Phi, psi and omega in degrees: 000118183233356182241146173081008180254151177239296177224072178301132193251293185235154182223146176219146186247140164248086186297314181297325180275353177074028184232150168238143182238143178210159172256151175230113185280352176270315179273351183055054180227157163245129184228169173213165178203170171295161184296341176268006177091356180278164175058056177290133180233139169278125181256307178233122183233356182241146172080008180256146178213091189064069173296139186259248184279159178223143178218151186245140165246086187294317181298323179274356178071031185231150168239144183238145178209162173256154174233121191283342181254317177285350179055055180227156162246128186230168173212165177205170170296161184296343176267005178092354180279164174058057177290132181234138168276125182258306179234121183233356181242146172079009180254149176210089188068066171294131192252284186255150182224144178219147185246140164246086188297313182297325179277354177072029185231150168239144182238145178210161173253152177232122188290329186261319177286349181054053180227156162246128184229169173213165178204170171296161183295343176267005178092355180279164174058056178290132181235138169278125181256307179233121183233357182241145172079011180255148177211092187067060174297136191247260183284154177220143178216151185246139166245085184295324179302315181274357179071031184232151167241144182239145178209160173256152177233116184291327184276318181272352182056053180228157162246128184229170173212165177204170171296161183295343176266005177093354180279163174058058177290133181232139170277125180257308178231121184235357182238146171080010179255146176225103182056056177297140187238275182279165177209144174220145179233152172243117184243157178293152181243162180275039172219166173291128184295146175226161179271346180245135178294143177271148174248021180300145179299331179293340176278072191290334178266003171055043177259008176095356179221157174252116184212190185291343173295323176294320178297318179295322179295318177298320178300321179292330182267002188305130178091350181282150181243169180089189182295126186199131179300334181282349177278077190297320183271001173067029181265007175093358179213141177271116184215195186298328180298320179293319177301316183291322178297318178293315179301321181294336181273354178277138178298119187297319182294318179293324180295331181270353185288148178303330180297338180280347189302315184298318181291320179297317180297326183283341186248335188228158167248158178300321180297321180296311180296322179295322177298317179297318180298317180299316180293319181294317180295326181288344183292336181078005180285118183252014180296157181299318180297316181297316181293326176294318178298318177298318181297321180293318178295324175299321179293321177294320179298322180298329179291341181261003183249098181298150178281339178211157177281133185219139169262126184256171181288137178291159177215143349290165178203114005295165183213164176193116358257358190239157179208161177244140185240106183272158179198169177230143179240126178276346178208159179293136182193170173281137187235132176227139175242126182241133182249131184240148168280171183295339179273004177092355179287139178287127179265319183201141173238124181251109177275108185270354175083188179278122185236145180286157174302140181160188183251123183243076187243326181288164180299330181285346184238332182292161174292144183239133174234129183270010178077021180242156179275189186295338180256012174087010180270139176297135180276163182283162173300151177142186181271137175227158178242146176231136182240128176261126175243121182220097186064235178276355183272140174210133179210152184230141175225170185247147176218164186228125170265128179233114183252000000 
């Protein structure tokens, strides 16, 4: 494409659909064309003022973008219709955006607030993930399989990464960079790699591979009727048969590998997988494909079942004012978390109730403490201890509030 462009900014590909999409910050347009550059189309031409990065949810039929002047994150259908404002508050030059479609999340960097944030794909539940040590964070890319996000920082001249919840920030490259901007990663998939993208119906998110992201997407669409990429068998409803067909297409050895654990933990709960297994077994389907699908889900469930109960280190630590306390349960039991001051006095007791065996590490599942005592008062800076009691298990760790 050599005509009609002014300052083409960001590009995203729908390889299976044969299309490329881009933003132009000079013409204030979003356009697309065939992968060979033919058939250029104007998609969004109104309401934009320096559109920035663009990302695609092909299976969901949506494109997402940032706008550097209107300070918005928006989305529309892939043909440019139905433009929606998703995030309009708290932004100041949102720059790069990346999607975890199966996990239902979008992640972005903000050049002026110096934050990395995420939200649901509809713009709800905005979370601050990384707020310290950034100076013009620029490009962002996700390795959902490995549970990591990677970004460049224009001001610090670094490439860094962290867990998808923002914890465990690491410096990766700190020398030899000058204003690093965009970033792209190639990560291993839970299938045998191929050089050609697959167009199999089981590849519901159309990223060229069949993996647990496809299974998670079918789970999100479960019970929906009508035309839907997740309706793999084409019977008009997304149900257990579609889940099993996708599971059967996942490489069994890769699904059972330890490297798959982070992605499985981010997308599924043990209870969810167990429910699917119960429904699949009750179907009475004894076909080879069905039994293979059941076996793969059993392997995924095994990744969510710890061999022993463990209390893990809270994050962040030190913190102010809130922290998350992760743990693992090898069996279902009643769980209580008690927080003590250094003199042994109880500061707060959190009754977490009866919980199923599983891994409670993400912010949505870990125990949460807001740094307040039993009467709602903020506690003072200093060292505190937290004890997890789960059945016969009890363990204590230390944490630090620094204000």
